[in-house]
C-alpha atoms as a printed R data frame, in Angstrom:
   type eleno elety resid chain resno       x      y       z
1  ATOM     1    CA   MET     A     1 252.410 79.019  -1.753
2  ATOM     2    CA   THR     A     2 255.334 77.104  -3.310
3  ATOM     3    CA   LYS     A     3 255.693 77.123  -7.031
4  ATOM     4    CA   ALA     A     4 256.953 73.963  -8.739
5  ATOM     5    CA   THR     A     5 259.182 74.232 -11.928
6  ATOM     6    CA   ALA     A     6 260.422 71.631 -14.400
7  ATOM     7    CA   THR     A     7 264.040 71.486 -15.259
8  ATOM     8    CA   THR     A     8 265.659 69.860 -18.110
9  ATOM     9    CA   LEU     A     9 269.540 69.288 -17.931
10 ATOM    10    CA   LEU     A    10 271.581 69.024 -21.046
11 ATOM    11    CA   LEU     A    11 274.862 67.075 -20.822
12 ATOM    12    CA   VAL     A    12 277.253 68.101 -23.626
13 ATOM    13    CA   PRO     A    13 280.248 65.663 -23.744
14 ATOM    14    CA   SER     A    14 283.704 67.175 -24.351
15 ATOM    15    CA   HIS     A    15 284.823 63.905 -26.165
16 ATOM    16    CA   GLY     A    16 283.849 60.176 -26.477
17 ATOM    17    CA   SER     A    17 282.318 57.803 -28.922
18 ATOM    18    CA   MET     A    18 278.990 59.678 -29.172
19 ATOM    19    CA   GLY     A    19 280.526 62.278 -31.537
20 ATOM    20    CA   ASN     A    20 278.552 65.597 -31.210
21 ATOM    21    CA   SER     A    21 275.598 63.989 -29.467
22 ATOM    22    CA   ILE     A    22 273.879 65.813 -26.561
23 ATOM    23    CA   THR     A    23 272.113 63.944 -23.806
24 ATOM    24    CA   ILE     A    24 268.829 65.677 -22.720
25 ATOM    25    CA   CYS     A    25 267.905 64.484 -19.209
26 ATOM    26    CA   ASP     A    26 264.386 64.574 -18.089
27 ATOM    27    CA   LYS     A    27 265.247 63.107 -14.692
28 ATOM    28    CA   ILE     A    28 268.607 63.468 -12.688
29 ATOM    29    CA   TYR     A    29 270.073 62.122  -9.590
30 ATOM    30    CA   GLY     A    30 272.907 63.442  -7.361
31 ATOM    31    CA   VAL     A    31 275.216 60.450  -6.376
32 ATOM    32    CA   GLN     A    32 275.097 59.491  -2.651
33 ATOM    33    CA   SER     A    33 277.347 57.260  -0.732
34 ATOM    34    CA   GLY     A    34 276.320 53.622  -0.716
35 ATOM    35    CA   VAL     A    35 273.293 54.038  -2.970
36 ATOM    36    CA   SER     A    36 273.025 51.916  -6.229
37 ATOM    37    CA   VAL     A    37 271.250 54.102  -8.655
38 ATOM    38    CA   ILE     A    38 270.344 51.202 -10.992
39 ATOM    39    CA   LYS     A    39 268.714 49.347  -8.150
40 ATOM    40    CA   LYS     A    40 266.940 52.249  -6.437
41 ATOM    41    CA   TYR     A    41 265.352 53.262  -9.874
42 ATOM    42    CA   GLN     A    42 264.966 49.729 -11.299
43 ATOM    43    CA   LEU     A    43 266.984 50.574 -14.466
44 ATOM    44    CA   THR     A    44 268.809 48.153 -16.628
45 ATOM    45    CA   ILE     A    45 272.447 48.683 -17.376
46 ATOM    46    CA   GLY     A    46 271.564 49.415 -20.942
47 ATOM    47    CA   GLU     A    47 268.912 52.082 -19.932
48 ATOM    48    CA   PHE     A    48 271.488 53.704 -17.614
49 ATOM    49    CA   SER     A    49 274.393 53.674 -20.060
50 ATOM    50    CA   SER     A    50 272.215 55.015 -22.914
51 ATOM    51    CA   VAL     A    51 271.702 58.274 -21.240
52 ATOM    52    CA   ASN     A    52 275.169 58.384 -19.610
53 ATOM    53    CA   PRO     A    53 277.303 57.340 -22.637
54 ATOM    54    CA   ASN     A    54 280.636 58.762 -21.451
55 ATOM    55    CA   LEU     A    55 280.310 58.000 -17.734
56 ATOM    56    CA   ASP     A    56 283.098 56.106 -16.016
57 ATOM    57    CA   CYS     A    57 281.420 54.298 -13.188
58 ATOM    58    CA   GLU     A    58 284.784 53.728 -11.418
59 ATOM    59    CA   LYS     A    59 285.302 57.510 -11.012
60 ATOM    60    CA   LEU     A    60 281.836 58.625  -9.651
61 ATOM    61    CA   PHE     A    61 281.908 61.025  -6.817
62 ATOM    62    CA   ILE     A    62 279.330 62.052  -4.156
63 ATOM    63    CA   GLY     A    63 277.208 64.897  -5.614
64 ATOM    64    CA   GLN     A    64 277.813 64.110  -9.214
65 ATOM    65    CA   TRP     A    65 274.795 64.417 -11.355
66 ATOM    66    CA   LEU     A    66 273.646 61.375 -13.271
67 ATOM    67    CA   CYS     A    67 270.942 61.186 -15.941
68 ATOM    68    CA   LEU     A    68 268.235 58.730 -15.112
69 ATOM    69    CA   ASP     A    69 265.783 59.284 -17.983
70 ATOM    70    CA   GLY     A    70 266.213 61.200 -21.204
71 ATOM    71    CA   SER     A    71 267.195 61.016 -24.850
72 ATOM    72    CA   ILE     A    72 270.261 61.425 -27.010
73 ATOM    73    CA   SER     A    73 270.098 64.043 -29.809
74 ATOM    74    CA   SER     A    74 272.674 64.730 -32.481
């Protein structure tokens, strides 16, 4: 029998405009070549950006973890 577990990922930025905020991710995704995360998960740019506040989309790499759903706490 396989046991399922829930995982929460905390992203703690080292710098940026969010100050001391922490992103609490309830759903994450590992970047894959040729996949648009926003299209695949039907997210708006605002939704995606709000849980990935310091992300530079020009510097993504395969295997990088992205937050798809979560909240920001300070």
